[in-house]
MIBATI-532766 format. One record per atom (N, C-alpha, C, O): residue in one letter; x, y, z. Coordinates in steps of 0.1 Angstrom, whole numbers, padded with zeros to 4 digits, always signed. Each point is the difference from the previous one (the first is absolute). Last residue first. Layout:
N
AXYZ/...
//
This chain:
136
S-0247-0340-0133/S+0013-0002+0007/S-0002-0001+0015/S+0010-0002+0008/N-0043+0012-0044/N+0002-0014+0004/N+0013-0003+0007/N+0003-0011+0003/E-0015+0055-0019/E-0012-0005+0008/E+0002-0014+0005/E-0005-0004+0011/L+0037+0023-0041/L+0001+0006+0014/L-0011-0005+0009/L+0002-0002+0012/V-0003-0011-0057/V+0011-0006+0006/V+0002+0005+0014/V+0002-0008+0010/E-0035+0029-0036/E-0004-0014+0003/E+0012-0007+0008/E-0003-0007+0010/L+0011+0049-0028/L-0008+0001+0011/L-0005-0014+0005/L-0001-0002+0012/I+0025+0005-0052/I+0009+0003+0011/I-0008+0001+0013/I+0004-0006+0010/A-0028+0000-0050/A+0008-0012+0003/A+0009+0002+0011/A+0003-0009+0008/D-0029+0046-0024/D-0008-0010+0008/D+0009-0012+0003/D-0002-0005+0011/P+0026+0052-0021/P-0007-0011-0007/P-0006-0010+0010/P+0005-0003+0010/I+0000+0055+0002/I+0008-0012+0001/I-0007-0011-0007/I-0012-0002+0002/R+0005+0053-0017/R-0005-0010+0009/R+0009-0012+0000/R+0005-0005-0010/G+0013+0056+0002/G-0009-0010-0006/G-0005-0010+0010/G+0003+0001+0012/P+0029+0050-0021/P-0007-0010+0008/P-0010-0009-0007/P-0006+0005-0010/R+0049+0017-0015/R-0013+0004+0005/R-0007-0011+0008/R+0002-0012-0003/L+0041+0013-0024/L+0000+0001+0015/L-0012+0006+0006/L+0000+0006+0011/T+0012-0021-0058/T-0004+0014+0003/T+0002+0004+0015/T+0000+0011+0003/Q+0013-0055-0020/Q+0004+0009-0010/Q-0003+0015+0004/Q+0009+0008-0001/A-0022-0047+0028/A+0015+0001-0001/A+0005+0010-0010/A+0011+0005+0001/D-0056-0003+0030/D+0004-0004-0013/D+0015+0002-0002/D+0005+0010+0003/V-0023-0018+0047/V+0001+0010-0011/V+0003-0006-0013/V+0006-0011-0001/W-0021+0001+0057/W+0001-0005-0013/W+0000+0011-0010/W-0009+0009+0000/G+0025-0007+0054/G-0011+0002-0010/G+0004-0006-0013/G+0012-0002-0004/I+0000-0002+0060/I+0005-0001-0014/I-0012+0001-0009/I-0010-0007+0002/R+0025+0019+0052/R-0011-0001-0010/R+0007-0001-0014/R+0008+0009-0003/I+0007-0021+0056/I+0004+0005-0013/I-0012-0002-0009/I-0006-0010-0001/T+0020+0012+0058/T-0009-0004-0011/T+0005+0006-0013/T+0005+0011+0000/G+0021-0027+0050/G-0007+0010-0008/G-0010-0005-0010/G-0002-0013-0001/E+0045+0005+0042/E-0012-0004-0006/E-0007+0011-0008/E+0003+0012+0003/A+0046-0031+0026/A-0007+0010-0009/A-0012-0006-0005/A-0001-0012-0003/L+0025-0012+0036/L+0009+0011-0001/L-0006+0012-0008/L+0002+0012+0003/V-0019-0057+0028/V-0003+0008-0012/V+0009+0013+0000/V-0001+0008+0010/T+0008-0058+0014/T+0001+0014+0002/T-0004+0007-0013/T+0007-0002-0010/A+0000-0046+0019/A-0014+0005+0003/A-0001+0015+0001/A-0011+0005+0002/G+0050-0022-0031/G-0006-0009+0010/G-0014+0005+0002/G-0008+0002-0009/R+0024+0031-0014/R+0011-0007+0004/R-0005-0009+0011/R-0002+0004+0011/R-0024+0024-0054/R+0001-0006+0014/R+0014-0006+0001/R+0006-0005-0009/A-0039+0040-0023/A+0013-0006+0001/A+0002-0004+0014/A-0001+0008+0010/Q-0046+0000-0041/Q+0008+0002+0012/Q+0014-0006-0003/Q+0002-0008-0009/Q-0053+0026-0017/Q+0013-0007+0000/Q+0007+0003+0014/Q-0002+0010+0006/A-0047-0008-0039/A+0005+0002+0013/A+0014-0007+0001/A+0001-0012-0005/I-0031+0032-0038/I+0007-0012+0005/I+0006+0005+0014/I+0007+0010+0000/I-0046+0004-0039/I+0007+0004+0011/I+0006-0012+0007/I-0007-0010+0003/L-0010+0023-0056/L+0001-0009+0011/L+0007+0007+0011/L+0009+0008-0002/S-0039+0008-0046/S+0011+0000+0009/S-0001-0011+0011/S-0010-0005+0003/A-0023+0013-0038/A+0012+0007-0006/A+0012+0000+0009/A+0011+0003-0005/R-0054-0023+0017/R+0001-0003-0015/R+0012+0006-0006/R+0005-0005-0010/G-0001-0010+0061/G-0011+0007-0008/G+0002-0002-0014/G+0008-0009-0004/A+0009-0013+0054/A+0001+0000-0014/A-0012+0007-0006/A-0012-0002+0003/K+0041-0004+0047/K-0012+0004-0007/K+0003+0000-0015/K+0011+0005-0005/E+0020-0023+0037/E-0009+0006+0009/E-0014+0003-0007/E-0010-0002+0006/L+0054-0033-0013/L-0010+0008-0007/L-0010+0005+0011/L-0006-0008+0007/Q+0058-0004+0002/Q-0014-0005+0002/Q-0010+0009-0007/Q+0000+0012+0003/A+0057-0024+0006/A-0009+0007-0008/A-0014-0007+0001/A-0001-0012-0001/T+0054+0016+0028/T-0013-0006-0003/T-0008+0009-0010/T+0002+0012+0000/V+0051-0025+0019/V-0008+0011-0005/V-0013-0006-0005/V+0001-0009-0009/L+0041-0005+0044/L-0010-0005-0008/L-0009+0011-0004/L-0006+0007+0009/L+0061-0010+0005/L-0013+0005+0001/L-0010-0008-0007/L+0004-0008-0010/E+0048+0008+0033/E-0009-0007-0009/E-0014+0004+0002/E-0005-0001+0011/D+0055+0027-0002/D-0013-0004+0005/D-0007-0008-0011/D+0001+0003-0012/D+0042+0020+0007/D-0001-0014+0001/D-0013-0005+0006/D-0002-0012+0001/L+0010+0063+0006/L+0008-0008-0008/L-0001-0015+0004/L+0001-0003+0011/R-0042+0030+0006/R+0015+0003+0000/R+0007-0010-0010/R-0006-0010-0004/A-0045+0036+0020/A+0006-0012-0006/A+0015+0003-0002/A+0003+0012-0003/P-0041+0013+0038/P+0010+0000-0011/P+0003-0015-0004/P+0000-0009+0008/A-0049+0028+0009/A+0013-0004+0006/A+0010-0001-0011/A-0004-0003-0011/L-0039+0021+0002/L-0002-0003+0014/L+0013-0004+0007/L+0001+0003+0012/Y-0025+0025-0056/Y+0012-0006+0003/Y+0000-0002+0016/Y-0001+0010+0007/R-0037-0003-0049/R+0003+0003+0013/R+0013-0008+0004/R+0000-0012-0003/V-0027+0029-0046/V+0009-0009+0008/V+0002+0006+0014/V+0003+0011+0001/S-0032-0007-0051/S-0001+0005+0014/S+0008-0010+0008/S-0003-0012+0000/T-0009+0027-0056/T+0007-0008+0010/T-0003+0007+0014/T-0001+0012+0001/E-0017-0012-0058/E+0000+0005+0014/E+0007-0009+0009/E-0001-0012-0001/S-0001+0005-0046/S-0007+0013+0000/S+0000+0006+0014/S-0003+0012+0002/V+0030-0051-0036/V-0003+0004+0014/V-0006+0014-0001/V+0006+0009-0006/V-0012-0045-0034/V+0009+0010+0005/V-0004+0004+0014/V-0012-0001+0004/F+0005-0041-0045/F-0003+0006+0013/F+0010+0011+0004/F+0012-0002-0003/I-0028-0014-0048/I+0009-0002+0010/I-0005+0006+0013/I-0009+0008+0000/G-0008-0026-0054/G+0000+0009+0011/G+0011-0004+0010/G+0006-0010-0001/G-0022-0014-0039/G+0002+0013-0005/G+0000+0011+0011/G-0001+0012-0002/A-0001-0063+0001/A-0012+0008+0004/A+0001+0014-0004/A-0010+0008+0001/S+0045-0041-0011/S-0012-0007-0001/S-0013+0008+0002/S-0011-0003-0005/E+0056+0022+0006/E-0002-0007-0013/E-0014-0006+0000/E-0007+0001-0010/R+0020+0021+0049/R+0001+0010-0011/R-0004-0007-0013/R-0007+0005-0008/L+0013-0032+0047/L-0013+0008-0001/L-0001+0009-0011/L-0010+0002-0007/A+0050-0028+0020/A-0009-0005-0010/A-0013+0007-0002/A-0007-0001-0010/G+0038+0012+0045/G+0007+0003-0013/G-0009-0005-0012/G+0000+0006-0010/Q-0013-0015+0055/Q-0002+0014-0004/Q+0006+0003-0013/Q-0005+0008-0008/A-0016-0054+0026/A+0013+0005-0002/A-0001+0014-0006/A-0006+0002-0011/V-0026-0038+0037/V-0001+0014-0006/V+0014+0006-0001/V+0004+0007+0009/G-0017-0050+0013/G+0000-0001-0015/G-0001+0013-0007/G-0003+0000-0012/L+0008-0008+0060/L-0014-0002-0005/L-0001-0002-0015/L-0011-0001-0005/S+0052+0011+0027/S-0004-0013+0005/S-0014-0004-0004/S-0004-0011+0001/R+0022+0054-0013/R+0006-0011-0008/R-0005-0014+0005/R-0002-0009-0008/L-0010+0047+0033/L-0008-0001-0013/L+0005-0011-0008/L-0007-0007-0006/W+0031+0015+0045/W-0013-0005+0003/W-0009-0001-0013/W-0006-0011-0002/E+0049+0030-0001/E+0001-0015+0002/E-0014-0006+0003/E-0003-0011-0003/T+0006+0058+0000/T+0003-0006-0013/T+0001-0015+0001/T-0006-0007-0009/R+0001+0032+0048/R-0012+0001-0008/R+0002-0007-0013/R-0009-0007-0005/A+0047+0010+0033/A-0010-0010+0005/A-0013+0001-0008/A-0006-0011-0002/R+0040+0042-0009/R+0004-0014-0003/R-0010-0010+0005/R-0004-0009-0007/E-0004+0054+0019/E-0001-0002-0015/E+0003-0014-0004/E-0007-0007-0007/F+0016+0021+0052/F-0015-0002-0003/F-0002-0003-0014/F-0008-0009-0004/F+0051+0020+0016/F-0003-0013+0005/F-0015-0003-0003/F-0003-0011-0004/K+0017+0054-0006/K+0006-0010-0010/K-0003-0014+0005/K-0004-0009-0008/L-0008+0043+0036/L-0009+0000-0011/L+0005-0009-0011/L-0008-0007-0007/H+0034+0014+0045/H-0011-0008+0003/H-0010-0001-0011/H-0006-0010-0003/N+0044+0039+0001/N+0002-0014-0004/N-0011-0010+0004/N-0001-0010-0006/A+0003+0057+0019/A-0005-0002-0013/A+0002-0015-0005/A-0007-0004-0009/Y+0025+0019+0051/Y-0014-0001+0000/Y-0006-0003-0013/Y-0010-0008-0001/F+0058-0010+0016/F-0005+0013-0004/F-0015-0001-0002/F-0005-0009-0007/V+0031-0023+0040/V-0006+0000-0013/V-0005+0014-0003/V-0008+0005+0008/I+0048-0007+0026/I-0013-0006+0000/I-0006+0001-0015/I+0005+0008-0008/G+0038+0010+0025/G+0000-0014+0001/G-0013-0007+0000/G-0002-0012+0002/G+0016+0060-0006/G-0002-0005+0014/G-0001-0015+0001/G-0001-0005+0011/A+0005+0028-0053/A+0012+0003+0008/A-0001-0005+0014/A+0010-0002+0007/D-0042-0023-0040/D+0005+0014+0000/D+0012+0001+0009/D+0006-0010+0004/T-0026-0035-0033/T+0001+0007+0012/T+0005+0014-0002/T+0005+0004-0010/D-0010-0040-0023/D-0013+0003+0005/D+0000+0010+0012/D-0010+0005+0004/E+0049-0025-0026/E-0006+0010-0009/E-0014+0005+0005/E-0005+0010-0005/W+0029-0045+0027/W+0006+0013+0002/W-0007+0010-0008/W-0003+0011+0006/Y-0028-0052+0003/Y+0014+0001-0005/Y+0005+0014+0004/Y-0008+0009+0003/V-0034-0045+0012/V+0005+0013+0000/V+0015+0000-0003/V+0008-0006+0006/R-0048-0030-0021/R+0012+0002+0009/R+0004+0014-0002/R+0000+0006-0011/V-0049-0033+0003/V+0009+0010-0004/V+0012+0001+0010/V-0003+0000+0012/P-0044-0033-0028/P+0011+0003+0008/P+0010+0010-0006/P+0002+0000-0012/W-0058-0006+0009/W+0013-0001-0009/W+0012+0003+0009/W+0000+0011+0006/G-0058-0025-0003/G+0012+0004+0006/G+0012-0002-0009/G+0001-0010-0007/F-0059+0015+0008/F+0012-0005-0007/F+0012+0006+0007/F+0000+0012+0004/V-0054-0022+0011/V+0012+0009+0001/V+0011-0007-0007/V+0003-0012+0003/S-0061+0010-0002/S+0013-0007-0002/S+0012+0010+0000/S-0001+0011-0007/G-0048-0002+0010/G+0007-0002+0013/G+0014-0006-0002/G+0007-0001+0010/S-0042+0036-0040/S+0007-0013+0001/S+0007-0002+0013/S+0006+0010+0005/Q-0049+0021-0031/Q+0011-0001+0009/Q+0006-0014+0000/Q-0008-0010-0002/M-0026+0046-0029/M+0005-0013+0002/M+0012+0001+0010/M+0008+0009-0001/
//
């Protein structure tokens, strides 16, 4: 399954996000991506905190790939996007970007897998969640 809808989440760059050179520390892009993915799922009615209680499972990051194309700096206003690239029975691949206006600063893909909340063993994503993603 593939989806064309792109979710965007605004992020402001603070001092704590920057390195000694005054640009966003590379690992902080992963934090920005995490926030955008979480808010994307929340916008679809999939609150990750409630998944443990309602479905007995959680999503965990199993793979990342990020390309850094241009720096972000203090006080920049970014738009961080999340777009479902592929959904399988046990994992999702989400394409993400951090943009400043029309300029793409970082882009990548994140694979999140479904695991049992107690055992952390891989499992199948509940059909109800896959349905929500298919209809988004």
